C-alpha angles and dihedrals in degrees: 000000000000121000088222119062098211116034110199114268096008134097115224112219130210089256089077089074094062127237143275128195120235110183109308094341127084111209133191109250092233106074138158133258115212100201095097094049094085101055139040125232089266091056096254123126115281125248107264100217092047092052091049090049091052091052093049092047090050090058090045087056091055100264107151100163117073122177119206145145138204088241091062099098143120127201091279106021139060119193092213092050091049091051091049093049094045103041112022124144081051122223113253092239096049118109115200112193123193139178136230133188103069120073138184132209120236090268090057098255117143119252127208116278109283118259117238090257090055096056095083089059090052091049090050090049090056091047091052096046094046094042093234134141090212138009119242097214130001123191121204102221107201134191126189099352121137089195126027093184097108094046094043090046089057090054091047088057090053089050089052088051091056099249093111130037102192134015131219140172131224139198090017144142127229093265090058090058090053090049092051096044089056088061105037139339115287114218098184147009118209115196137148109269138145145148091285100017131085093342088162083083094067091106092048090051090054091046091055090054092050089054094047091247119143114238111211113186123201124201086035090141099034096060129188115352093353102094092134094061146316115304122214089230108094131172116261093241094052089049091048093051090047090052091051090059101035086244137128126256089247090056091051090051091052092046091051089052092053091048091061093083142314089264094058113101126193123217107181113178131209142150091208116098093210093049089050092057091047093048093051090047089058087074088074095051110110114199118204122236088251092053092048090050090049092052092045093049094047101038107024125105 
């Protein structure tokens, strides 16, 4: 790995981040999250051709893990529809992960968490929007459940029926992983986590690695209290490390994420072509043990 994320005159590809195997697919650990494709920074709907171009360029840069959901939409844009339009027929090595559980009405308002018997309809909605016969990876995103066994069991039945290849869980606690593993293999856990965000999950991240489960953090760039986007206010230590490498703070955050273990995958999202290139380049940013210790001491908790 290079100590500089963007060598002059070269384009870093997602392969620089290394790989992880999910089921029968090997993915580059630097992937792409589709949530931000549907809206601009001002909250308005994104420009369709630009979003499609970003998706295609991501694949050109070696991204083969895209994270999406049917509930990622704005009044004029659907992330799944954009992915279908940009990438179908899908490359054989591309893994498209999606999530079920939450739902939104046509006006964008959030609905109650889906019941187990409603999950098949959500899976079929993702299949239709993506133009797929099966889904590579489906996360059960839970909220407020003490036990996810009934919901996860419903998804395991859909996996047995051939509609889903791999199963994951999202927004969960360690006991939820144990509940799910007792029903069917869990390929991935997707939780909020970052250098200065939800660091109480450090032990859970390590436990996932010990079980061979991918840990896929979201809000890795946003950080504490900045879920809606990246703030210009950065910690001194993140800024100092970024300066050492001629990198951005966002690149340092992504590099820190990838340094947390070979099973940790990053899925930064953007609708900006330049930010896409910078995010992918972060996979080549090697932080020293001293820099990692500095970030952990300053931002952990």
